[in-house]
N, CA, C and O atoms as a GROMACS GRO file, in nm:
protein
  588
    1MET      N    1  -1.279  15.928  18.722
    1MET     CA    2  -1.396  15.933  18.637
    1MET      C    3  -1.490  16.040  18.691
    1MET      O    4  -1.523  16.039  18.810
    2SER      N    5  -1.532  16.130  18.607
    2SER     CA    6  -1.622  16.237  18.651
    2SER      C    7  -1.761  16.183  18.670
    2SER      O    8  -1.795  16.075  18.623
    3ALA      N    9  -1.844  16.261  18.741
    3ALA     CA   10  -1.982  16.220  18.766
    3ALA      C   11  -2.056  16.197  18.635
    3ALA      O   12  -2.144  16.111  18.628
    4GLU      N   13  -2.021  16.273  18.529
    4GLU     CA   14  -2.090  16.260  18.401
    4GLU      C   15  -2.056  16.128  18.332
    4GLU      O   16  -2.137  16.078  18.254
    5THR      N   17  -1.939  16.071  18.358
    5THR     CA   18  -1.899  15.949  18.289
    5THR      C   19  -1.916  15.824  18.376
    5THR      O   20  -1.887  15.713  18.330
    6GLN      N   21  -1.960  15.840  18.499
    6GLN     CA   22  -1.984  15.725  18.585
    6GLN      C   23  -2.100  15.642  18.530
    6GLN      O   24  -2.198  15.700  18.482
    7PRO      N   25  -2.092  15.509  18.536
    7PRO     CA   26  -2.206  15.428  18.497
    7PRO      C   27  -2.323  15.451  18.593
    7PRO      O   28  -2.302  15.496  18.705
    8PRO      N   29  -2.445  15.420  18.548
    8PRO     CA   30  -2.560  15.441  18.636
    8PRO      C   31  -2.549  15.359  18.764
    8PRO      O   32  -2.476  15.260  18.770
    9VAL      N   33  -2.620  15.403  18.865
    9VAL     CA   34  -2.619  15.337  18.995
    9VAL      C   35  -2.754  15.270  19.017
    9VAL      O   36  -2.859  15.329  18.990
   10ALA      N   37  -2.751  15.146  19.065
   10ALA     CA   38  -2.874  15.073  19.098
   10ALA      C   39  -2.899  15.086  19.248
   10ALA      O   40  -2.810  15.063  19.330
   11ASP      N   41  -3.021  15.124  19.282
   11ASP     CA   42  -3.058  15.132  19.423
   11ASP      C   43  -3.089  14.994  19.478
   11ASP      O   44  -3.108  14.898  19.403
   12SER      N   45  -3.094  14.985  19.610
   12SER     CA   46  -3.126  14.861  19.678
   12SER      C   47  -3.253  14.799  19.620
   12SER      O   48  -3.346  14.871  19.585
   13PRO      N   49  -3.258  14.666  19.609
   13PRO     CA   50  -3.380  14.601  19.563
   13PRO      C   51  -3.493  14.608  19.666
   13PRO      O   52  -3.609  14.582  19.633
   14ASP      N   53  -3.461  14.643  19.790
   14ASP     CA   54  -3.564  14.661  19.894
   14ASP      C   55  -3.631  14.796  19.869
   14ASP      O   56  -3.565  14.899  19.881
   15PRO      N   57  -3.760  14.798  19.835
   15PRO     CA   58  -3.827  14.925  19.801
   15PRO      C   59  -3.818  15.031  19.911
   15PRO      O   60  -3.805  15.150  19.880
   16SER      N   61  -3.824  14.991  20.036
   16SER     CA   62  -3.818  15.092  20.144
   16SER      C   63  -3.679  15.153  20.154
   16SER      O   64  -3.665  15.272  20.182
   17VAL      N   65  -3.576  15.072  20.130
   17VAL     CA   66  -3.438  15.124  20.133
   17VAL      C   67  -3.416  15.215  20.012
   17VAL      O   68  -3.357  15.322  20.025
   18ALA      N   69  -3.463  15.171  19.895
   18ALA     CA   70  -3.447  15.253  19.774
   18ALA      C   71  -3.517  15.387  19.791
   18ALA      O   72  -3.462  15.490  19.750
   19GLU      N   73  -3.635  15.388  19.849
   19GLU     CA   74  -3.708  15.514  19.872
   19GLU      C   75  -3.632  15.601  19.970
   19GLU      O   76  -3.623  15.723  19.951
   20HIS      N   77  -3.577  15.541  20.075
   20HIS     CA   78  -3.499  15.615  20.175
   20HIS      C   79  -3.379  15.681  20.108
   20HIS      O   80  -3.351  15.798  20.133
   21VAL      N   81  -3.307  15.606  20.024
   21VAL     CA   82  -3.189  15.659  19.956
   21VAL      C   83  -3.228  15.775  19.864
   21VAL      O   84  -3.162  15.879  19.866
   22ARG      N   85  -3.332  15.758  19.785
   22ARG     CA   86  -3.374  15.866  19.694
   22ARG      C   87  -3.412  15.993  19.772
   22ARG      O   88  -3.378  16.104  19.731
   23ARG      N   89  -3.482  15.975  19.882
   23ARG     CA   90  -3.522  16.090  19.966
   23ARG      C   91  -3.398  16.156  20.027
   23ARG      O   92  -3.387  16.278  20.027
   24TYR      N   93  -3.306  16.076  20.078
   24TYR     CA   94  -3.181  16.125  20.138
   24TYR      C   95  -3.104  16.208  20.036
   24TYR      O   96  -3.063  16.320  20.064
   25LEU      N   97  -3.085  16.152  19.915
   25LEU     CA   98  -3.007  16.220  19.812
   25LEU      C   99  -3.075  16.348  19.764
   25LEU      O  100  -3.009  16.449  19.740
   26ALA      N  101  -3.207  16.344  19.751
   26ALA     CA  102  -3.281  16.461  19.702
   26ALA      C  103  -3.276  16.577  19.799
   26ALA      O  104  -3.290  16.693  19.759
   27THR      N  105  -3.257  16.548  19.928
   27THR     CA  106  -3.260  16.653  20.030
   27THR      C  107  -3.125  16.673  20.099
   27THR      O  108  -3.116  16.744  20.199
   28ASP      N  109  -3.019  16.610  20.046
   28ASP     CA  110  -2.887  16.611  20.112
   28ASP      C  111  -2.900  16.569  20.258
   28ASP      O  112  -2.836  16.625  20.347
   29GLY      N  113  -2.983  16.469  20.280
   29GLY     CA  114  -2.996  16.411  20.414
   29GLY      C  115  -3.092  16.482  20.506
   29GLY      O  116  -3.116  16.434  20.616
   30ALA      N  117  -3.149  16.596  20.464
   30ALA     CA  118  -3.246  16.664  20.550
   30ALA      C  119  -3.360  16.569  20.584
   30ALA      O  120  -3.415  16.574  20.694
   31SER      N  121  -3.396  16.482  20.491
   31SER     CA  122  -3.492  16.376  20.515
   31SER      C  123  -3.418  16.244  20.500
   31SER      O  124  -3.376  16.209  20.390
   32GLY      N  125  -3.401  16.172  20.609
   32GLY     CA  126  -3.337  16.041  20.602
   32GLY      C  127  -3.208  16.027  20.677
   32GLY      O  128  -3.161  15.915  20.698
   33TYR      N  129  -3.146  16.139  20.718
   33TYR     CA  130  -3.020  16.128  20.792
   33TYR      C  131  -3.041  16.056  20.924
   33TYR      O  132  -2.964  15.967  20.960
   34ARG      N  133  -3.147  16.094  20.996
   34ARG     CA  134  -3.182  16.022  21.119
   34ARG      C  135  -3.305  15.938  21.088
   34ARG      O  136  -3.419  15.986  21.095
   35GLU      N  137  -3.281  15.815  21.053
   35GLU     CA  138  -3.387  15.720  21.018
   35GLU      C  139  -3.375  15.605  21.115
   35GLU      O  140  -3.266  15.556  21.141
   36GLY      N  141  -3.488  15.562  21.169
   36GLY     CA  142  -3.483  15.454  21.267
   36GLY      C  143  -3.415  15.495  21.395
   36GLY      O  144  -3.367  15.410  21.471
   37GLY      N  145  -3.409  15.627  21.421
   37GLY     CA  146  -3.347  15.677  21.543
   37GLY      C  147  -3.195  15.677  21.542
   37GLY      O  148  -3.132  15.704  21.644
   38VAL      N  149  -3.135  15.646  21.426
   38VAL     CA  150  -2.989  15.634  21.415
   38VAL      C  151  -2.943  15.716  21.294
   38VAL      O  152  -3.018  15.732  21.198
   39THR      N  153  -2.819  15.766  21.300
   39THR     CA  154  -2.764  15.838  21.186
   39THR      C  155  -2.744  15.742  21.069
   39THR      O  156  -2.708  15.626  21.086
   40ASN      N  157  -2.770  15.794  20.949
   40ASN     CA  158  -2.761  15.714  20.827
   40ASN      C  159  -2.669  15.780  20.726
   40ASN      O  160  -2.656  15.903  20.723
   41LEU      N  161  -2.606  15.698  20.645
   41LEU     CA  162  -2.528  15.744  20.531
   41LEU      C  163  -2.574  15.668  20.408
   41LEU      O  164  -2.647  15.569  20.418
   42VAL      N  165  -2.532  15.715  20.291
   42VAL     CA  166  -2.556  15.643  20.167
   42VAL      C  167  -2.422  15.590  20.118
   42VAL      O  168  -2.326  15.665  20.103
   43LEU      N  169  -2.418  15.460  20.095
   43LEU     CA  170  -2.297  15.392  20.050
   43LEU      C  171  -2.315  15.351  19.904
   43LEU      O  172  -2.414  15.286  19.869
   44THR      N  173  -2.219  15.388  19.820
   44THR     CA  174  -2.217  15.344  19.680
   44THR      C  175  -2.096  15.254  19.663
   44THR      O  176  -1.983  15.295  19.688
   45HIS      N  177  -2.121  15.132  19.619
   45HIS     CA  178  -2.016  15.030  19.609
   45HIS      C  179  -2.027  14.960  19.474
   45HIS      O  180  -2.128  14.971  19.405
   46ARG      N  181  -1.922  14.888  19.439
   46ARG     CA  182  -1.917  14.820  19.309
   46ARG      C  183  -1.943  14.670  19.328
   46ARG      O  184  -1.886  14.607  19.417
   47GLY      N  185  -2.030  14.615  19.243
   47GLY     CA  186  -2.061  14.473  19.248
   47GLY      C  187  -1.940  14.388  19.217
   47GLY      O  188  -1.867  14.414  19.121
   48ARG      N  189  -1.917  14.288  19.298
   48ARG     CA  190  -1.797  14.204  19.284
   48ARG      C  191  -1.799  14.119  19.159
   48ARG      O  192  -1.693  14.083  19.108
   49ARG      N  193  -1.916  14.084  19.106
   49ARG     CA  194  -1.924  14.005  18.983
   49ARG      C  195  -1.964  14.091  18.864
   49ARG      O  196  -1.908  14.077  18.755
   50SER      N  197  -2.060  14.179  18.885
   50SER     CA  198  -2.115  14.257  18.773
   50SER      C  199  -2.031  14.380  18.738
   50SER      O  200  -2.030  14.423  18.623
   51GLY      N  201  -1.961  14.436  18.837
   51GLY     CA  202  -1.891  14.562  18.816
   51GLY      C  203  -1.984  14.683  18.819
   51GLY      O  204  -1.938  14.797  18.809
   52ARG      N  205  -2.114  14.659  18.833
   52ARG     CA  206  -2.211  14.768  18.842
   52ARG      C  207  -2.197  14.842  18.973
   52ARG      O  208  -2.145  14.787  19.071
   53ARG      N  209  -2.242  14.966  18.976
   53ARG     CA  210  -2.243  15.044  19.099
   53ARG      C  211  -2.379  15.028  19.166
   53ARG      O  212  -2.483  15.034  19.100
   54TYR      N  213  -2.377  15.006  19.296
   54TYR     CA  214  -2.498  14.988  19.376
   54TYR      C  215  -2.497  15.088  19.490
   54TYR      O  216  -2.391  15.134  19.534
   55ARG      N  217  -2.616  15.120  19.538
   55ARG     CA  218  -2.628  15.222  19.643
   55ARG      C  219  -2.729  15.172  19.747
   55ARG      O  220  -2.833  15.115  19.714
   56THR      N  221  -2.694  15.196  19.874
   56THR     CA  222  -2.783  15.158  19.984
   56THR      C  223  -2.768  15.257  20.097
   56THR      O  224  -2.666  15.325  20.108
   57GLY      N  225  -2.868  15.266  20.181
   57GLY     CA  226  -2.864  15.348  20.302
   57GLY      C  227  -2.834  15.259  20.422
   57GLY      O  228  -2.890  15.150  20.433
   58LEU      N  229  -2.748  15.306  20.510
   58LEU     CA  230  -2.707  15.225  20.625
   58LEU      C  231  -2.694  15.311  20.750
   58LEU      O  232  -2.656  15.428  20.745
   59PHE      N  233  -2.727  15.249  20.864
   59PHE     CA  234  -2.695  15.310  20.993
   59PHE      C  235  -2.543  15.321  21.001
   59PHE      O  236  -2.471  15.238  20.947
   60TYR      N  237  -2.495  15.425  21.071
   60TYR     CA  238  -2.352  15.433  21.095
   60TYR      C  239  -2.324  15.498  21.229
   60TYR      O  240  -2.406  15.573  21.282
   61GLY      N  241  -2.206  15.468  21.281
   61GLY     CA  242  -2.152  15.534  21.399
   61GLY      C  243  -2.018  15.595  21.361
   61GLY      O  244  -1.967  15.574  21.250
   62GLU      N  245  -1.961  15.670  21.453
   62GLU     CA  246  -1.831  15.733  21.428
   62GLU      C  247  -1.739  15.706  21.546
   62GLU      O  248  -1.781  15.704  21.661
   63GLU      N  249  -1.611  15.687  21.512
   63GLU     CA  250  -1.508  15.677  21.614
   63GLU      C  251  -1.380  15.734  21.555
   63GLU      O  252  -1.328  15.683  21.456
   64ASN      N  253  -1.329  15.839  21.618
   64ASN     CA  254  -1.200  15.898  21.577
   64ASN      C  255  -1.194  15.929  21.428
   64ASN      O  256  -1.094  15.900  21.362
   65GLY      N  257  -1.301  15.988  21.374
   65GLY     CA  258  -1.302  16.027  21.234
   65GLY      C  259  -1.325  15.915  21.136
   65GLY      O  260  -1.320  15.936  21.015
   66ARG      N  261  -1.352  15.796  21.187
   66ARG     CA  262  -1.382  15.681  21.101
   66ARG      C  263  -1.531  15.652  21.112
   66ARG      O  264  -1.595  15.685  21.212
   67TYR      N  265  -1.585  15.590  21.010
   67TYR     CA  266  -1.727  15.557  21.008
   67TYR      C  267  -1.740  15.407  21.027
   67TYR      O  268  -1.664  15.329  20.971
   68VAL      N  269  -1.838  15.368  21.108
   68VAL     CA  270  -1.854  15.228  21.148
   68VAL      C  271  -1.990  15.178  21.100
   68VAL      O  272  -2.093  15.242  21.121
   69LEU      N  273  -1.988  15.062  21.034
   69LEU     CA  274  -2.109  14.997  20.984
   69LEU      C  275  -2.120  14.857  21.041
   69LEU      O  276  -2.020  14.796  21.078
   70VAL      N  277  -2.242  14.806  21.050
   70VAL     CA  278  -2.267  14.669  21.091
   70VAL      C  279  -2.331  14.596  20.974
   70VAL      O  280  -2.434  14.640  20.922
   71ALA      N  281  -2.271  14.485  20.932
   71ALA     CA  282  -2.319  14.411  20.815
   71ALA      C  283  -2.423  14.306  20.856
   71ALA      O  284  -2.402  14.186  20.840
   72SER      N  285  -2.533  14.356  20.910
   72SER     CA  286  -2.638  14.265  20.958
   72SER      C  287  -2.736  14.227  20.850
   72SER      O  288  -2.798  14.121  20.858
   73GLY      N  289  -2.754  14.311  20.749
   73GLY     CA  290  -2.861  14.292  20.652
   73GLY      C  291  -2.984  14.364  20.701
   73GLY      O  292  -2.994  14.396  20.819
   74SER      N  293  -3.078  14.388  20.612
   74SER     CA  294  -3.199  14.462  20.651
   74SER      C  295  -3.298  14.374  20.724
   74SER      O  296  -3.391  14.423  20.787
   75ALA      N  297  -3.279  14.245  20.715
   75ALA     CA  298  -3.363  14.151  20.788
   75ALA      C  299  -3.269  14.051  20.856
   75ALA      O  300  -3.149  14.049  20.828
   76ILE      N  301  -3.323  13.972  20.942
   76ILE     CA  302  -3.239  13.874  21.011
   76ILE      C  303  -3.212  13.760  20.913
   76ILE      O  304  -3.302  13.683  20.878
   77THR      N  305  -3.088  13.751  20.871
   77THR     CA  306  -3.048  13.650  20.772
   77THR      C  307  -2.927  13.574  20.824
   77THR      O  308  -2.863  13.613  20.921
   78HIS      N  309  -2.900  13.466  20.756
   78HIS     CA  310  -2.783  13.386  20.792
   78HIS      C  311  -2.670  13.404  20.691
   78HIS      O  312  -2.573  13.329  20.692
   79THR      N  313  -2.684  13.503  20.604
   79THR     CA  314  -2.580  13.534  20.507
   79THR      C  315  -2.545  13.682  20.516
   79THR      O  316  -2.625  13.764  20.561
   80HIS      N  317  -2.426  13.714  20.474
   80HIS     CA  318  -2.383  13.853  20.474
   80HIS      C  319  -2.459  13.932  20.367
   80HIS      O  320  -2.493  13.876  20.263
   81PRO      N  321  -2.485  14.059  20.393
   81PRO     CA  322  -2.551  14.141  20.291
   81PRO      C  323  -2.460  14.161  20.169
   81PRO      O  324  -2.337  14.156  20.180
   82GLN      N  325  -2.521  14.183  20.054
   82GLN     CA  326  -2.446  14.200  19.930
   82GLN      C  327  -2.347  14.316  19.938
   82GLN      O  328  -2.235  14.305  19.889
   83TRP      N  329  -2.389  14.428  20.001
   83TRP     CA  330  -2.298  14.542  20.007
   83TRP      C  331  -2.169  14.506  20.080
   83TRP      O  332  -2.061  14.552  20.043
   84TYR      N  333  -2.180  14.421  20.183
   84TYR     CA  334  -2.061  14.382  20.257
   84TYR      C  335  -1.971  14.293  20.171
   84TYR      O  336  -1.850  14.315  20.165
   85LEU      N  337  -2.030  14.193  20.105
   85LEU     CA  338  -1.951  14.104  20.019
   85LEU      C  339  -1.883  14.185  19.908
   85LEU      O  340  -1.769  14.155  19.870
   86ASN      N  341  -1.952  14.285  19.857
   86ASN     CA  342  -1.891  14.371  19.754
   86ASN      C  343  -1.774  14.451  19.811
   86ASN      O  344  -1.672  14.467  19.743
   87LEU      N  345  -1.787  14.502  19.933
   87LEU     CA  346  -1.676  14.578  19.994
   87LEU      C  347  -1.555  14.489  20.024
   87LEU      O  348  -1.441  14.533  20.015
   88VAL      N  349  -1.581  14.364  20.060
   88VAL     CA  350  -1.470  14.272  20.083
   88VAL      C  351  -1.391  14.254  19.953
   88VAL      O  352  -1.268  14.253  19.954
   89ALA      N  353  -1.463  14.240  19.841
   89ALA     CA  354  -1.398  14.220  19.712
   89ALA      C  355  -1.337  14.348  19.657
   89ALA      O  356  -1.231  14.345  19.594
   90GLU      N  357  -1.403  14.461  19.680
   90GLU     CA  358  -1.357  14.592  19.628
   90GLU      C  359  -1.378  14.695  19.739
   90GLU      O  360  -1.486  14.754  19.748
   91PRO      N  361  -1.277  14.717  19.823
   91PRO     CA  362  -1.294  14.802  19.942
   91PRO      C  363  -1.310  14.952  19.914
   91PRO      O  364  -1.352  15.026  20.003
   92GLU      N  365  -1.278  14.998  19.794
   92GLU     CA  366  -1.296  15.139  19.762
   92GLU      C  367  -1.444  15.165  19.736
   92GLU      O  368  -1.508  15.090  19.662
   93ALA      N  369  -1.499  15.270  19.797
   93ALA     CA  370  -1.641  15.301  19.782
   93ALA      C  371  -1.662  15.451  19.797
   93ALA      O  372  -1.568  15.526  19.825
   94GLU      N  373  -1.785  15.493  19.778
   94GLU     CA  374  -1.823  15.633  19.796
   94GLU      C  375  -1.928  15.641  19.906
   94GLU      O  376  -2.010  15.551  19.923
   95VAL      N  377  -1.925  15.751  19.979
   95VAL     CA  378  -2.019  15.774  20.088
   95VAL      C  379  -2.077  15.913  20.074
   95VAL      O  380  -2.009  16.006  20.030
   96GLN      N  381  -2.202  15.926  20.113
   96GLN     CA  382  -2.261  16.059  20.132
   96GLN      C  383  -2.317  16.064  20.273
   96GLN      O  384  -2.395  15.979  20.314
   97ILE      N  385  -2.275  16.167  20.348
   97ILE     CA  386  -2.329  16.197  20.480
   97ILE      C  387  -2.382  16.339  20.472
   97ILE      O  388  -2.307  16.434  20.450
   98LEU      N  389  -2.512  16.352  20.492
   98LEU     CA  390  -2.582  16.478  20.468
   98LEU      C  391  -2.547  16.523  20.326
   98LEU      O  392  -2.569  16.447  20.232
   99GLY      N  393  -2.493  16.643  20.306
   99GLY     CA  394  -2.460  16.690  20.171
   99GLY      C  395  -2.318  16.663  20.129
   99GLY      O  396  -2.279  16.700  20.018
  100GLU      N  397  -2.238  16.600  20.214
  100GLU     CA  398  -2.097  16.578  20.184
  100GLU      C  399  -2.075  16.440  20.120
  100GLU      O  400  -2.122  16.338  20.172
  101ARG      N  401  -2.004  16.440  20.009
  101ARG     CA  402  -1.970  16.315  19.938
  101ARG      C  403  -1.818  16.297  19.939
  101ARG      O  404  -1.743  16.392  19.918
  102PHE      N  405  -1.774  16.174  19.964
  102PHE     CA  406  -1.631  16.146  19.968
  102PHE      C  407  -1.605  15.998  19.945
  102PHE      O  408  -1.697  15.917  19.953
  103THR      N  409  -1.480  15.964  19.917
  103THR     CA  410  -1.443  15.825  19.896
  103THR      C  411  -1.386  15.767  20.025
  103THR      O  412  -1.331  15.837  20.110
  104VAL      N  413  -1.401  15.635  20.036
  104VAL     CA  414  -1.356  15.563  20.155
  104VAL      C  415  -1.291  15.432  20.114
  104VAL      O  416  -1.305  15.385  20.001
  105ARG      N  417  -1.220  15.376  20.209
  105ARG     CA  418  -1.167  15.239  20.196
  105ARG      C  419  -1.222  15.162  20.314
  105ARG      O  420  -1.211  15.206  20.429
  106ALA      N  421  -1.282  15.047  20.286
  106ALA     CA  422  -1.346  14.965  20.389
  106ALA      C  423  -1.256  14.852  20.434
  106ALA      O  424  -1.175  14.798  20.358
  107ARG      N  425  -1.273  14.817  20.561
  107ARG     CA  426  -1.206  14.697  20.612
  107ARG      C  427  -1.291  14.637  20.723
  107ARG      O  428  -1.361  14.709  20.795
  108THR      N  429  -1.285  14.506  20.736
  108THR     CA  430  -1.358  14.434  20.840
  108THR      C  431  -1.273  14.432  20.965
  108THR      O  432  -1.153  14.402  20.959
  109THR      N  433  -1.333  14.462  21.078
  109THR     CA  434  -1.260  14.463  21.204
  109THR      C  435  -1.255  14.321  21.263
  109THR      O  436  -1.333  14.234  21.226
  110GLU      N  437  -1.162  14.302  21.355
  110GLU     CA  438  -1.145  14.173  21.421
  110GLU      C  439  -1.108  14.195  21.567
  110GLU      O  440  -1.067  14.305  21.607
  111GLY      N  441  -1.124  14.090  21.647
  111GLY     CA  442  -1.075  14.088  21.784
  111GLY      C  443  -1.130  14.200  21.871
  111GLY      O  444  -1.249  14.231  21.867
  112ALA      N  445  -1.040  14.259  21.950
  112ALA     CA  446  -1.079  14.362  22.046
  112ALA      C  447  -1.139  14.484  21.977
  112ALA      O  448  -1.232  14.546  22.029
  113GLU      N  449  -1.086  14.520  21.859
  113GLU     CA  450  -1.142  14.634  21.787
  113GLU      C  451  -1.286  14.606  21.747
  113GLU      O  452  -1.373  14.691  21.764
  114ARG      N  453  -1.313  14.487  21.695
  114ARG     CA  454  -1.449  14.451  21.658
  114ARG      C  455  -1.540  14.456  21.781
  114ARG      O  456  -1.649  14.513  21.776
  115ASP      N  457  -1.494  14.398  21.891
  115ASP     CA  458  -1.575  14.396  22.013
  115ASP      C  459  -1.609  14.538  22.059
  115ASP      O  460  -1.723  14.565  22.096
  116ARG      N  461  -1.512  14.626  22.058
  116ARG     CA  462  -1.534  14.765  22.101
  116ARG      C  463  -1.634  14.835  22.008
  116ARG      O  464  -1.726  14.903  22.055
  117LEU      N  465  -1.616  14.818  21.877
  117LEU     CA  466  -1.705  14.885  21.783
  117LEU      C  467  -1.844  14.821  21.780
  117LEU      O  468  -1.942  14.890  21.754
  118TRP      N  469  -1.852  14.692  21.805
  118TRP     CA  470  -1.983  14.625  21.819
  118TRP      C  471  -2.060  14.688  21.936
  118TRP      O  472  -2.179  14.715  21.925
  119ARG      N  473  -1.991  14.710  22.048
  119ARG     CA  474  -2.057  14.774  22.162
  119ARG      C  475  -2.102  14.916  22.127
  119ARG      O  476  -2.211  14.957  22.166
  120LEU      N  477  -2.019  14.990  22.054
  120LEU     CA  478  -2.057  15.124  22.010
  120LEU      C  479  -2.186  15.117  21.928
  120LEU      O  480  -2.280  15.192  21.952
  121MET      N  481  -2.189  15.027  21.831
  121MET     CA  482  -2.304  15.021  21.739
  121MET      C  483  -2.429  14.965  21.806
  121MET      O  484  -2.540  15.009  21.775
  122THR      N  485  -2.415  14.869  21.896
  122THR     CA  486  -2.534  14.818  21.964
  122THR      C  487  -2.587  14.921  22.063
  122THR      O  488  -2.706  14.918  22.097
  123GLY      N  489  -2.502  15.010  22.109
  123GLY     CA  490  -2.550  15.121  22.191
  123GLY      C  491  -2.634  15.218  22.110
  123GLY      O  492  -2.730  15.276  22.161
  124LEU      N  493  -2.599  15.237  21.983
  124LEU     CA  494  -2.674  15.325  21.894
  124LEU      C  495  -2.800  15.257  21.841
  124LEU      O  496  -2.904  15.321  21.827
  125ALA      N  497  -2.791  15.128  21.812
  125ALA     CA  498  -2.901  15.052  21.753
  125ALA      C  499  -2.910  14.916  21.822
  125ALA      O  500  -2.855  14.818  21.772
  126PRO      N  501  -2.979  14.909  21.936
  126PRO     CA  502  -2.987  14.783  22.012
  126PRO      C  503  -3.046  14.666  21.933
  126PRO      O  504  -3.029  14.551  21.973
  127VAL      N  505  -3.114  14.693  21.823
  127VAL     CA  506  -3.170  14.585  21.741
  127VAL      C  507  -3.061  14.490  21.692
  127VAL      O  508  -3.091  14.375  21.661
  128TYR      N  509  -2.937  14.535  21.684
  128TYR     CA  510  -2.829  14.446  21.641
  128TYR      C  511  -2.812  14.328  21.736
  128TYR      O  512  -2.769  14.220  21.694
  129HIS      N  513  -2.844  14.346  21.863
  129HIS     CA  514  -2.839  14.233  21.958
  129HIS      C  515  -2.936  14.124  21.914
  129HIS      O  516  -2.902  14.005  21.918
  130THR      N  517  -3.056  14.163  21.873
  130THR     CA  518  -3.156  14.067  21.827
  130THR      C  519  -3.107  13.994  21.704
  130THR      O  520  -3.121  13.872  21.694
  131TYR      N  521  -3.051  14.069  21.609
  131TYR     CA  522  -2.999  14.006  21.487
  131TYR      C  523  -2.891  13.905  21.521
  131TYR      O  524  -2.890  13.794  21.466
  132ALA      N  525  -2.800  13.942  21.609
  132ALA     CA  526  -2.690  13.852  21.645
  132ALA      C  527  -2.741  13.726  21.714
  132ALA      O  528  -2.690  13.617  21.689
  133ALA      N  529  -2.841  13.740  21.799
  133ALA     CA  530  -2.894  13.625  21.871
  133ALA      C  531  -2.962  13.526  21.778
  133ALA      O  532  -2.966  13.406  21.806
  134ARG      N  533  -3.015  13.574  21.667
  134ARG     CA  534  -3.089  13.488  21.574
  134ARG      C  535  -3.004  13.438  21.458
  134ARG      O  536  -3.050  13.356  21.379
  135SER      N  537  -2.884  13.488  21.446
  135SER     CA  538  -2.800  13.453  21.330
  135SER      C  539  -2.704  13.340  21.365
  135SER      O  540  -2.662  13.325  21.479
  136ARG      N  541  -2.670  13.262  21.264
  136ARG     CA  542  -2.569  13.156  21.282
  136ARG      C  543  -2.430  13.206  21.248
  136ARG      O  544  -2.334  13.128  21.249
  137ARG      N  545  -2.416  13.334  21.218
  137ARG     CA  546  -2.287  13.390  21.178
  137ARG      C  547  -2.249  13.502  21.274
  137ARG      O  548  -2.334  13.562  21.339
  138GLU      N  549  -2.120  13.530  21.280
  138GLU     CA  550  -2.078  13.651  21.350
  138GLU      C  551  -2.101  13.766  21.254
  138GLU      O  552  -2.052  13.765  21.141
  139ILE      N  553  -2.174  13.866  21.299
  139ILE     CA  554  -2.206  13.980  21.213
  139ILE      C  555  -2.084  14.069  21.204
  139ILE      O  556  -2.032  14.116  21.306
  140PRO      N  557  -2.037  14.094  21.082
  140PRO     CA  558  -1.917  14.177  21.065
  140PRO      C  559  -1.941  14.324  21.103
  140PRO      O  560  -2.050  14.379  21.085
  141VAL      N  561  -1.836  14.384  21.156
  141VAL     CA  562  -1.833  14.528  21.182
  141VAL      C  563  -1.727  14.585  21.090
  141VAL      O  564  -1.614  14.537  21.087
  142VAL      N  565  -1.766  14.688  21.015
  142VAL     CA  566  -1.682  14.744  20.910
  142VAL      C  567  -1.643  14.886  20.946
  142VAL      O  568  -1.725  14.962  20.997
  143VAL      N  569  -1.518  14.922  20.919
  143VAL     CA  570  -1.470  15.058  20.936
  143VAL      C  571  -1.446  15.116  20.796
  143VAL      O  572  -1.388  15.051  20.709
  144LEU      N  573  -1.493  15.239  20.778
  144LEU     CA  574  -1.468  15.314  20.655
  144LEU      C  575  -1.372  15.428  20.688
  144LEU      O  576  -1.402  15.513  20.772
  145ASP      N  577  -1.259  15.429  20.621
  145ASP     CA  578  -1.161  15.537  20.636
  145ASP      C  579  -1.166  15.622  20.511
  145ASP      O  580  -1.168  15.571  20.399
  146ARG      N  581  -1.169  15.755  20.530
  146ARG     CA  582  -1.163  15.845  20.415
  146ARG      C  583  -1.033  15.826  20.340
  146ARG      O  584  -0.929  15.798  20.399
  147THR      N  585  -1.040  15.841  20.207
  147THR     CA  586  -0.919  15.828  20.126
  147THR      C  587  -0.885  15.963  20.066
  147THR      O  588  -0.786  15.976  19.994
   0.00000   0.00000   0.00000
């Protein structure tokens, strides 16, 4: 499906995230790539029930050409963020890093891989330790592979 025929995209319902995404997209990441002291990407994913396309900005890390996300949510919650639940249901998504746009396939990590990537991401964003300490769930770590 070409960009002209794609259905509209809904930005995050969090006004600060939506503003961050719009600024990132308008400047190809010149404003917003390093937000909160961490590298950021824009993730476009499909709603598992609605089929609508949604877009959010997320911290990310890299390992061996793969992109790593932490499904903590923007606040300390006891439920997984919507973007993560949508990726579990429909792992194909789109990413923009700076001015580059590409498709990815998402998967949730487990075991030793999860532990290693959790350490990578908490090294980049130590706030994830606080989220984990306050949550009743294990926070998922997601790998995005280019397709």
